[in-house]
C-alpha positions, 0 to 999 in steps of 0.5 A: 590497180587493184586499191584504185579498183577497190576505191572506185567500187566502195565509192559507188557502193556508199553512194548507193547505199546512201541514196538508198537511205534517202529512198527507202523512207518514202511513203507509200501509195495505193489507188484504184482508178474506177470513176466513170460518169456513167454509173453502170460502168464505175467502180471504186475509186480512191487513193491512199498513202501512209507514212510511219513515224516512231512516237518518241514518248511511247515507243510505238509508231504513229501512222499519218494516213491521206486518203482522196476519193472521187465522188459526183453525188451524195450516193454511197460510201468508200472504206479502207482499213487495216488487216485482211477482213473486217473483223479487226480492222481499223476502218476509215469511212468516207461519205458526204455531199460534195455539192453542199457547203459541208465537208465530207465525213471521216468516220473511223470505226471497227468491228468484231465480226462481218457486220456493222462497223461501230465508232471507234472510241477511247474505249475500244482503241487499245491505246491508240488515238485518232485525230482527224487532220482534214476534211475537204472538198476539191473539184475536180475536171474530166476533160475526156468524161464530160458530165453535167454533175460536176466531180469532187475529190474528198481529201482526207488526212488524220493521224493514229498515234501510237496506232501499233498498239492496235491489237488487230486481228490474228497474225495481222496486227498494225506492224511498222516493220511489216513489208507485205501488211494486208489492208481492206477496202469496200465500197458502196455506190447507192445508199442515200443518206438521210444525214452524214454524222459519223455514226450513220447506219451504213447499207452493206457493199455488194457480197462478193469480191468479184462484183467489185463491192471489196477487196484487198491490197498489201502495204510495205509498212517498213518502207514507209517509216520516216526516221526524221526527228520531228513528226511528219505530215500527212503524205502527198497523194501522187496523182496518176500513180496506182502503187507505190511500195503496194500490191494488190497481191501478197508482195514477195521478192519476185514481185514485177509491179504492174506499170503504166505505159508512161512509166514503163516507156520512162523506165526502158529509156532510162535502162537502155541509157545508162546500161548500154548507151552510155557504157558503150560509148565509153567502150568506143572511145577507147577502141583502136578504132580509126572511127572511134571519136565518131561512134563515141558521139553518136552513141552519147547523143542516142543516149542522151536523147533517151534520157531527154525523153524519159525524163520528159516523161518523168516530168509528165508522170509527176505533179511535184519534185520532192523525191531524191530519185526526181531531183536527181534525175532532172539534175543528171538530164540538165547537166548532160548538155553541158557535159556534151559541149565539154567533150566536144571542147575537149576533143578540139583542143587536144588535137591541137595541143595533144594533151589534157586540159581542165576541160578533159578532166571536168569531162571525164570526172563529170561523166563518171559522176553522171554514170554512178547517179544514173545507175543509183537512180535506176536502183531508186526508181525501181524501188519507187515502182514496187519492184521485189527484192530480187529484182533489185538485187538482180539489177544491182548484180547487173550494175556492179558487173557494168561498173566492173567491166568499164573499169577493166576496160579503161584499166587495160586500155591505159596498159596498152598505151604505156606498152606502146610509149615504151616502144616508142608510142607518143606519150603525148596521146591521150586516153580519150584520144582514139587509137588510130588503125594506121598512121594514114587512116581516118579517126573523124571522117567529115563530109567535103563541104564541112571540112572548111567548117571544122575550126574552133575559135581555140583550134585552128588547122594551121596549128596542126600543121598543113600538108600544103606547106612542107608537112614533116612526115615524122611530125605528129599525126593530124587526124583531120587532114585526109590521106587524099589531102596528104597526097 
């Protein structure tokens, strides 16, 4: 018993560790969604994503950065930069005319204090080498906010080779291992440009952060490390995702991310399914209730509906399916339908032959695999949402507790069955077959009009004995036949 338990827990832990290794090397993302066609209500609107990759020749880390900015005119500029303040920051500043045929300008600058940023050159780059990979405009439609002027998305991608060589300022250099590296953003919404050269003079943003002119955010750089041997592509910006491994305030182990209503509903539904309903269905199936099978399929149906709705919400939030979390969740959701059919087939076959078949074992082990993948996906989802390590560890403890509890419950049920067998109990009873409260009890009740339909192509009622044709009271108990019928 102990050996089997240890093996199961070890396999679960290995699956979690393997999944972590896939999820933990994902790009991070930070967005501010403030676009409004009414300039009086508009705020800064941009997204950034970053991936770190170790440079084999320099042993430093390269930074792959993607940035999008929503614009409908040639006024103003939007910038992001490393560090908590302008001084020593490596800045990416975007401006341009979306209605022209020219691509947006991506100007990389720095400054020693709070003054006009200067264009970065090889002389003041301190070993870093920045290459612009993409600058383009993409038209955007806003069905809920119609406007006479079209809206465009400026797409910027760049790579900063040996970017960890950049000294930064104070205690905040660019570090690939930092779990809460400060970044800064700034915005000007009314500057008129004479030209869009990379070194054009920039007018100042609003002075105070409370006025919406600038602000800070924090990035888990260690999370973004790509350990693949080949150099990665710039990270994709996930539409509608505000934070991914990033926060508005300094990240701590107790960070609880701000999630949208769709993401919250997705998480709650999946959590209820895999932490409450699916385990509850297992417990119900191995209870001694005469209604065990009925409780089992009802609970599992509720769990499956939760997963189905949660999966739909996950698809709504996603524009692509590249992460292991998305792929695993989609596969589990699709397999659940097959799992339900296998469970019904097992039940019907067992009523007839009183033993397990290959369908039974497929259903049992398929259910165990679905539970494990679902548990691991809960953790990976929390990581993707940006939960702090306190919540990750707490959820891991809860999941291990559920796994251990279910293991001991199933083991206790099996031991009770073995003891019953030694005392003369019919050992043809199956671990998935509910225990009957008494020989006359009902374990799966059907309506009167449904009884005639309760015949499977592999299971005929005549195979299980007919009380109207001399059924022996000492023969195998038939849970389908009612007490009233037996009399």
